[in-house]
Backbone as JSON Lines, residues from 0, in Angstrom:
{"i":0,"aa":"X","n":[0.85,-1.18,0.0],"ca":[0.0,0.0,0.0],"c":[0.89,1.24,0.0]}
{"i":1,"aa":"X","n":[0.32,2.31,-0.48],"ca":[1.05,3.56,-0.62],"c":[0.39,4.67,0.19]}
{"i":2,"aa":"X","n":[1.18,5.68,0.5],"ca":[0.71,6.86,1.21],"c":[0.95,8.06,0.3]}
{"i":3,"aa":"X","n":[-0.04,8.95,0.19],"ca":[0.05,10.12,-0.68],"c":[-0.02,11.37,0.19]}
{"i":4,"aa":"X","n":[0.96,12.26,0.03],"ca":[1.02,13.52,0.77],"c":[0.69,14.67,-0.16]}
{"i":5,"aa":"X","n":[-0.16,15.59,0.31],"ca":[-0.47,16.81,-0.42],"c":[0.13,18.0,0.32]}
{"i":6,"aa":"X","n":[0.67,18.95,-0.44],"ca":[1.32,20.13,0.12],"c":[0.69,21.4,-0.44]}
{"i":7,"aa":"X","n":[0.89,22.53,0.25],"ca":[0.32,23.8,-0.22],"c":[0.91,24.32,-1.53]}
{"i":8,"aa":"X","n":[2.15,23.93,-1.85],"ca":[2.77,24.47,-3.07],"c":[3.73,23.46,-3.68]}
{"i":9,"aa":"X","n":[4.02,23.68,-4.96],"ca":[4.98,22.83,-5.66],"c":[6.38,22.97,-5.05]}
{"i":10,"aa":"X","n":[6.69,24.14,-4.54],"ca":[7.99,24.35,-3.88],"c":[8.15,23.37,-2.72]}
{"i":11,"aa":"X","n":[7.1,23.2,-1.92],"ca":[7.18,22.29,-0.78],"c":[7.21,20.83,-1.23]}
{"i":12,"aa":"X","n":[6.57,20.52,-2.35],"ca":[6.64,19.17,-2.91],"c":[8.09,18.85,-3.28]}
{"i":13,"aa":"X","n":[8.73,19.78,-3.98],"ca":[10.11,19.56,-4.43],"c":[11.07,19.47,-3.25]}
{"i":14,"aa":"X","n":[10.88,20.31,-2.28],"ca":[11.74,20.29,-1.08],"c":[11.54,18.98,-0.31]}
{"i":15,"aa":"X","n":[10.3,18.54,-0.21],"ca":[9.99,17.28,0.47],"c":[10.65,16.1,-0.23]}
{"i":16,"aa":"X","n":[10.54,16.1,-1.55],"ca":[11.14,15.01,-2.32],"c":[12.65,14.93,-2.02]}
{"i":17,"aa":"X","n":[13.32,16.05,-2.06],"ca":[14.76,16.08,-1.81],"c":[15.11,15.58,-0.4]}
{"i":18,"aa":"X","n":[14.38,16.06,0.59],"ca":[14.65,15.66,1.98],"c":[14.38,14.16,2.2]}
{"i":19,"aa":"X","n":[13.26,13.69,1.68],"ca":[12.89,12.29,1.89],"c":[13.85,11.35,1.16]}
{"i":20,"aa":"X","n":[14.21,11.69,-0.07],"ca":[15.19,10.87,-0.79],"c":[16.52,10.88,-0.08]}
{"i":21,"aa":"X","n":[16.91,12.04,0.46],"ca":[18.15,12.15,1.2],"c":[18.17,11.28,2.44]}
{"i":22,"aa":"X","n":[16.99,10.99,2.97],"ca":[16.87,10.13,4.15],"c":[16.7,8.66,3.77]}
{"i":23,"aa":"X","n":[16.79,8.38,2.46],"ca":[16.69,6.98,2.02],"c":[15.28,6.48,1.82]}
{"i":24,"aa":"X","n":[14.31,7.39,1.77],"ca":[12.92,6.99,1.55],"c":[12.64,7.06,0.06]}
{"i":25,"aa":"X","n":[12.07,5.99,-0.48],"ca":[11.72,5.96,-1.89],"c":[10.51,6.85,-2.13]}
{"i":26,"aa":"X","n":[10.65,7.79,-3.05],"ca":[9.63,8.82,-3.3],"c":[9.26,8.84,-4.78]}
{"i":27,"aa":"X","n":[7.96,8.94,-5.05],"ca":[7.48,9.17,-6.41],"c":[6.65,10.44,-6.4]}
{"i":28,"aa":"X","n":[6.84,11.28,-7.41],"ca":[5.97,12.44,-7.6],"c":[4.88,12.01,-8.57]}
{"i":29,"aa":"X","n":[3.63,12.24,-8.18],"ca":[2.49,11.82,-8.99],"c":[1.52,12.99,-9.14]}
{"i":30,"aa":"X","n":[0.7,12.99,-10.19],"ca":[-0.36,13.98,-10.26],"c":[-1.33,13.74,-9.1]}
{"i":31,"aa":"X","n":[-1.88,14.81,-8.54],"ca":[-2.86,14.64,-7.46],"c":[-4.04,13.85,-8.03]}
{"i":32,"aa":"X","n":[-4.35,12.69,-7.44],"ca":[-5.45,11.88,-7.95],"c":[-6.79,12.62,-7.92]}
{"i":33,"aa":"X","n":[-7.58,12.46,-8.95],"ca":[-8.89,13.12,-9.04],"c":[-9.81,12.72,-7.9]}
{"i":34,"aa":"X","n":[-9.61,11.52,-7.37],"ca":[-10.44,11.05,-6.25],"c":[-10.21,11.88,-4.99]}
{"i":35,"aa":"X","n":[-9.04,12.53,-4.92],"ca":[-8.67,13.34,-3.77],"c":[-9.05,14.8,-3.98]}
{"i":36,"aa":"X","n":[-8.69,15.35,-5.15],"ca":[-8.92,16.76,-5.42],"c":[-9.05,17.01,-6.91]}
{"i":37,"aa":"X","n":[-9.9,17.95,-7.26],"ca":[-10.04,18.31,-8.67],"c":[-8.98,19.33,-9.09]}
{"i":38,"aa":"X","n":[-8.23,19.86,-8.13],"ca":[-7.15,20.8,-8.44],"c":[-6.02,20.07,-9.15]}
{"i":39,"aa":"X","n":[-5.43,20.75,-10.1],"ca":[-4.23,20.2,-10.73],"c":[-3.09,20.37,-9.74]}
{"i":40,"aa":"X","n":[-2.17,19.47,-9.77],"ca":[-1.03,19.6,-8.89],"c":[-0.25,18.31,-8.81]}
{"i":41,"aa":"X","n":[0.76,18.34,-7.97],"ca":[1.66,17.21,-7.8],"c":[1.63,16.8,-6.34]}
{"i":42,"aa":"X","n":[1.66,15.49,-6.13],"ca":[1.67,14.94,-4.77],"c":[2.91,14.05,-4.62]}
{"i":43,"aa":"X","n":[3.25,13.76,-3.39],"ca":[4.35,12.85,-3.07],"c":[3.74,11.52,-2.66]}
{"i":44,"aa":"X","n":[4.23,10.44,-3.26],"ca":[3.76,9.1,-2.91],"c":[4.93,8.3,-2.36]}
{"i":45,"aa":"X","n":[4.71,7.65,-1.21],"ca":[5.73,6.82,-0.57],"c":[5.07,5.53,-0.12]}
{"i":46,"aa":"X","n":[5.88,4.57,0.29],"ca":[5.31,3.33,0.82],"c":[4.71,3.62,2.19]}
{"i":47,"aa":"X","n":[3.67,2.9,2.53],"ca":[2.98,3.1,3.8],"c":[3.92,2.88,4.99]}
{"i":48,"aa":"X","n":[4.87,1.97,4.84],"ca":[5.82,1.7,5.91],"c":[6.75,2.86,6.22]}
{"i":49,"aa":"X","n":[6.87,3.82,5.3],"ca":[7.74,4.98,5.5],"c":[6.99,6.2,6.01]}
{"i":50,"aa":"X","n":[5.68,6.1,6.18],"ca":[4.86,7.27,6.52],"c":[5.29,7.95,7.81]}
{"i":51,"aa":"X","n":[5.5,7.19,8.86],"ca":[5.85,7.79,10.15],"c":[7.18,8.54,10.09]}
{"i":52,"aa":"X","n":[8.18,7.91,9.5],"ca":[9.5,8.55,9.38],"c":[9.42,9.78,8.49]}
{"i":53,"aa":"X","n":[8.69,9.69,7.38],"ca":[8.55,10.82,6.46],"c":[7.86,11.99,7.15]}
{"i":54,"aa":"X","n":[6.81,11.72,7.89],"ca":[6.1,12.78,8.62],"c":[7.02,13.45,9.63]}
{"i":55,"aa":"X","n":[7.84,12.66,10.29],"ca":[8.8,13.2,11.26],"c":[9.8,14.13,10.55]}
{"i":56,"aa":"X","n":[10.34,13.69,9.43],"ca":[11.31,14.5,8.68],"c":[10.68,15.81,8.23]}
{"i":57,"aa":"X","n":[9.46,15.74,7.71],"ca":[8.78,16.95,7.25],"c":[8.54,17.92,8.4]}
{"i":58,"aa":"X","n":[8.13,17.39,9.56],"ca":[7.91,18.23,10.73],"c":[9.19,18.9,11.22]}
{"i":59,"aa":"X","n":[10.28,18.13,11.25],"ca":[11.56,18.68,11.69],"c":[12.03,19.8,10.77]}
{"i":60,"aa":"X","n":[11.64,19.74,9.51],"ca":[12.06,20.74,8.53],"c":[10.98,21.79,8.27]}
{"i":61,"aa":"X","n":[9.96,21.77,9.08],"ca":[8.87,22.75,9.02],"c":[8.22,22.85,7.65]}
{"i":62,"aa":"X","n":[7.99,21.7,7.05],"ca":[7.28,21.65,5.77],"c":[5.83,21.3,6.07]}
{"i":63,"aa":"X","n":[4.91,22.22,5.77],"ca":[3.51,21.97,6.09],"c":[2.89,20.92,5.18]}
{"i":64,"aa":"X","n":[2.24,19.98,5.79],"ca":[1.55,18.91,5.08],"c":[0.06,19.21,5.13]}
{"i":65,"aa":"X","n":[-0.57,19.38,3.97],"ca":[-2.01,19.67,3.95],"c":[-2.83,18.46,4.37]}
{"i":66,"aa":"X","n":[-2.6,17.36,3.67],"ca":[-3.36,16.13,3.93],"c":[-2.51,14.93,3.57]}
{"i":67,"aa":"X","n":[-2.88,13.79,4.12],"ca":[-2.26,12.54,3.68],"c":[-3.35,11.5,3.52]}
{"i":68,"aa":"X","n":[-3.13,10.6,2.58],"ca":[-4.09,9.56,2.24],"c":[-3.35,8.24,2.1]}
{"i":69,"aa":"X","n":[-4.07,7.16,2.38],"ca":[-3.56,5.83,2.12],"c":[-4.3,5.3,0.9]}
{"i":70,"aa":"X","n":[-3.52,4.77,-0.05],"ca":[-4.12,4.16,-1.24],"c":[-4.29,2.67,-0.93]}
{"i":71,"aa":"X","n":[-5.53,2.22,-0.91],"ca":[-5.82,0.83,-0.6],"c":[-5.52,-0.11,-1.76]}
{"i":72,"aa":"X","n":[-5.69,-1.41,-1.53],"ca":[-5.34,-2.4,-2.54],"c":[-6.18,-2.3,-3.82]}
{"i":73,"aa":"X","n":[-7.35,-1.71,-3.74],"ca":[-8.2,-1.57,-4.93],"c":[-8.1,-0.16,-5.52]}
{"i":74,"aa":"X","n":[-7.13,0.64,-5.05],"ca":[-6.93,1.98,-5.57],"c":[-7.74,3.06,-4.89]}
{"i":75,"aa":"X","n":[-8.53,2.69,-3.89],"ca":[-9.33,3.68,-3.17],"c":[-8.45,4.45,-2.18]}
{"i":76,"aa":"X","n":[-8.88,5.68,-1.84],"ca":[-8.1,6.53,-0.94],"c":[-8.83,6.72,0.37]}
{"i":77,"aa":"X","n":[-8.08,6.64,1.47],"ca":[-8.62,6.9,2.81],"c":[-7.81,8.03,3.42]}
{"i":78,"aa":"X","n":[-8.52,9.08,3.83],"ca":[-7.84,10.25,4.41],"c":[-7.25,9.88,5.77]}
{"i":79,"aa":"X","n":[-6.0,10.28,5.99],"ca":[-5.32,10.02,7.26],"c":[-5.24,11.27,8.11]}
{"i":80,"aa":"X","n":[-5.04,12.39,7.46],"ca":[-4.76,13.61,8.21],"c":[-5.36,14.78,7.5]}
């Protein structure tokens, strides 16, 4: 399963990607899924097992996280935060 993070701006997406990759977390940048938001944009997708560590890194670096979702086995999204 995967976890999807949404941020207020593309700048924060790019900064998050760099920080998380630097910490050894596998990161994919994906278009924000339509099931989550009709706004165009980019989201960060990571494995669910990395969610806690990634959230900690983002908090330590004062990167605001708007929302996070878990993508279930059938592709459905469940809001986490």
